[in-house]
N, C-alpha and C positions, 0 to 999 in steps of 0.2 A: 373567592380563593379557593383553588382547587388543589394546590400543592403548598404545603407548610415546610419551610425551611428552618432548621434548628442548628445552630453554632454553639457548641459548648467548650468553655475554657477550664482546663484543670491543671493543678499542680502536683507533681509526682515528687517524692524525695527518697533516694536512695532504696529504690525497689526494683522488682522485676515484673514486668507485664505478662511475658509468655515466655517459657523455657525453651529454646531450641538453639544449642551452643551458647547457652546462658541466656542473655537478653537480645531477642531480636533486633537487628538494625538495617538500615538502608545507607546508602552513600550519596551524599550531596556534592556534586562535581563543582559548583560555584564557590562554596565555601570550604570544601576539602575536608570534610568531617562526616562521621558516622552519626546517624540520629535514630535514637530508639523508637519503636513504634508498637503499638497493638493493633492487630489485624482487625478489619471489619468485620470478619466472622466471629472473632472473640467478642468484640462490642455487641453484635447482634446476640450472642449467647447470652452475654451478661445483661442485656436488656430484656430477653425473653424471660431468663431467669428470675429477674426482679419483677416482671409481670405476674409470673405464676405464684411467687411467694406472696405478692399483695393480694391476689385473688384466693390464696390459700387453697390452691389446686395443684395436683400432679402433672408433670408434663405428660403429654399422649405417649404411649408406647410406641416403639420402634421394632419393626420386623426385620431379623437378620435372616438372609437367605444363605444356604450352604448347598453344596452338591456333593454327594456320595460317589466318588471315583471307583473305576473297576478294580484298582490295586488297594481298595479299602479305605483310602484317604480321604478326609473331608477337606473339600476346597471352599474357600470363602467365595461368596457371590454378592449379590446387590443388596443394598440396605434401604428399607422404605419406611416412611412414616404412615400415618393413618389416611392421608390425603382427604380428611373430613373437616371442614371449617368450624364445625362445632367445637373441635378442640382449639382453643384460642391461640395456642403456640403455633398450630398449624395455619390458622387464619392469618396471623401476623407475619410468620416466618416463610410461608409457601413451601411447596413441595414439587418433587420430581420423582414419578414412579415409571420405570421403563417398562416396555411392552414385556409381558410373561407368557408362557405356555400353561394353560390351564389342564386339566386332568384329562380333558378331552382331545389334547394336542393342539388346540387352536389358540392364537396368540390373543391377549387382551391389548386394549388400546393403551398408548403412553398417556399417562395423567401428568399435568404441569400446571402449576399455579406461581407465577412470579409474584414474590412478595411486594405489598405495597409501600414497604420500607426500603429506600436506598440508604446505605450506611457506609460511610468511610473509615478508613483506619484512624486510629487516635496517634497523631504524629506531632513532632514538636511545631510550636507555634512558629519558629524560626530557627534556622540551623545554629544561631548563636544564643539561642535561648534554651536550649536542650541537648542533654548527651549522654554519654556513658562513661562509667568510671571504673576501671579494673580493680579487683581487690584479691588478695589472697586471704583464705579463710581457714581456721582449724576447727577441728573436733576433739575437745579437751575434757577429760574425764579423770585428770590426775589428782583431783581432791577426793575422790571415791576410793576407800581402802578395799573395797571387797571385789574390785575389778578381776577379771580372769584373763590371763596372759597366756597365749600358746604360740610357742616358737618351734617351726619344724626346721630340721637340717635339709641337706639336699636329698637325702633318700627318702624324706617324708616322715621321719621318727619325731616325735614330739619330745622336746627337752625337758629334762626336769628343772626344777626352780633352782637347784644348785648349778645345773648346767648353764643356766641363763645368766646366773650370777657371773659366771667365768667368762662368758662371752662379754657381758658388760663391763669387765674390768678395763680400766683405762679409757672408757668412753663417756661422755657426758651427754646422755640422751635419755628421753623417757619413752617407755613403751605404752603409756596411757594417753599417747595424743597422735592425732593424725594430721599432717598438713595437708591443705589442698591448694595447690598453685593455680593460678589463673591462665589455664592453656587453652588458647584459641577462643578467648573470650568466654569461657565457661562460667565465670563468675562475675560478670560484668553487671553493674547495677545502673539504673536510669534515674535522672534527675532533671527537672525542668519544668517548663510551661508547655502544655500540649492541648492541642486543639482537635476537635472531633465534629463532623458534620452529618445530619439527617435529613432527608426529604421524605415526606409522606405524601402520596398520592391519594387523596381523599376519594377520588371516583372509585378506585379500587379496594379501598379500606375494609368496607364491609359487604363488598359484592364478589359473587362467584359466577363466573361466566358459563353460559350454556351453549357454547359453540361446540357442535358434535364433530365438527372436522378437528378441532384442536382442544380436546375435552379437558376440563379442569377436574371433574368429578365423573363418577360412574353414575348409571341411570339409578341403583339402588340408593346412593347417597342423595340424588337429586330428590328422590320420593320421600326420603327421611326428612330432608330439609323443608319441603313443602308442608309435610305433616306437623312440623315444628313451627311454622308460622313465617317462614322465609317467602317473601312476596317476589314476583316477576316483575322486571322494571327495565327500561331502555337506557342505555348509556351510550357513549361515544365508543365503546369497544364491542357493542351489541347487546343482545338479549342476556340478563344476568338475574340471579336470585339475591335479593337484599336480606340481611339480617333484620329480625324484627326490633322495634325500638326498644323493648325491655332488654334485650341483648346489648344492643349498643350503649343504653344508659349504665349498665353494669360494667361494661369492659373499658369505656371511655376514660373514667376517673383512674381506673388501675392503670391503663396504658399512659395516661399523662404522668402519672407518678413515675412510673418505670423509665420514660424519657428523660425526666430531670434527675432521677437519683440512681440510676444504674451506676455499678460500680464494678471494678476489676479487683479482685482479691488475689495476691500471689499464691502459689502453691508451696512457697518457701516462708514459713513463719519467721524467719529472721528478716525478712526483707518487707514487711508489712509496710504499706503507707496507706494513709486515709484517702490520697488522691482526691483532695477537696476541690469541689467545683466554685471557681472564681467568678464566672458569668455565664449568663446563657443569652444568647440573641435569637429573636423569632421574626421571621419576615416571609413574604410571598414572592421575594425577588431573590434569585440566586446570586447576582452580582453585589446587591446590597448586603446581603448576607456575608459575603466573602470579606467586604471591607469593615464590616462592624466590630470585628475582634481580629487585629492584625499586629504586625510588628513594622517598626521604621528603623532604617539605620540612622545612627546619630551622626551629624556633619561633623561635630567637634572631636569625636574619638573614632579611630579607626578599629574595625572589626568588633563594634559593640552596636547592639540594637536594642530598641525600647519597645515594650509590649504597649498596645494602644486599644482601648475600648471606647467605641464611639457611644456615648451615652444619651445624646440627642440627635439620632441619625433620622431623618425623615424615611418613613416606610420600613422602619425596623425598631422593634420594641427590645431594649436591652435590660437585663436584671442583673445586678452586680451584688455580690455578696460581701459581708464585712471582711471575709479573709483576703479579698482581692487589694484591699488598701496597703497591703504589705509589700506588694509586687508590682501593682500598676497604678499610675497616676488616676484617682477617681474622685467624683464628687457626689454621686448618687447611691454609694452602697448602704444596704439596709438590710435587717435581720431576717426579714420575711421575704426576700428577693425571689428565692427559689419556690416558695408557696405562690407567689404572685405570677410567676412563670408557668407554673403547674396548671393554676386556675385559667391563665389565658389560653392554654393548650385545650383544656377542656371546654372552654366557651367556642373556640374555634372548630372543634371536631363536632360539638353539639349543633352548631348553627348550620352546617353543611346539609343541604337538602339530598339525602341519598336515594329516596324514592324518585324524585323527579330532576334528574341531573341535565335533561335536555330542554327544560322549560326556562 
């Protein structure tokens, strides 16, 4: 097994994944509906955040380049990471550093490392099993007696309390509340069953290529890695440096935990959802992983779909949590399902022979 495929089924309840005109959605033409989603980039960020929290390490620093223009204004330019695989978020996340001119006026080489993780968006398991609900919301502080009310007239003059009382005569309204209407989906909320896929290329997981024509690292970084115990090996991609066993043994358990336990937390506290995991499937076959957690249209009811978890599918290992029983017909749910899925990922990543991939 050189590639591990992972499908995760989650349930979200009246929440927001990411804010862009409220909740991001895409249109499904077959079922004529809008479906909420969380982008693959946000899932990747959540995964790496979970990894670094588990390792109790800070994320690697980011360098922001700016140009001082002739008119004295500062113009934004590129943003680069460290391009150093000793930073685990860089090793997992990959990097791209475009060519730069050094102080001598010569261009440096572009550095590019493709992440060993392929990460999909988290989207509805089926268009009929996930959706968005618009709501109007309010900001109400009418129960607090010490609020400060400021009313200005057309010329910008602040009215006195007595003048405000005169204005409010004959009106039944409060100045301690703000009504926020749902304009353009700005307060949409997501609810339903959601699925997300990952693929881990074990051949590149702990390897950094030494191709000088398409470099991933600088010569200085290569020297530092060799000094730190990274060993040269041959892979299907060419000559590379492989992380030492001690590094892998520290990173793999934290990485497995992050893959199983990553979460997306809304930046709006009123819309928090646990987004609990209902099931996880693991396989080395992309086609089978797609069928392991799916939905099926009901024959007897129009525009109805039923979620399905294949609990005994050949070539796929499925782990079903206790929460799944409330939304999917299951027989093998267990309290330790996610712990067993995490351990299975640890075993698979530990078993791969990173130094002798061509043998």
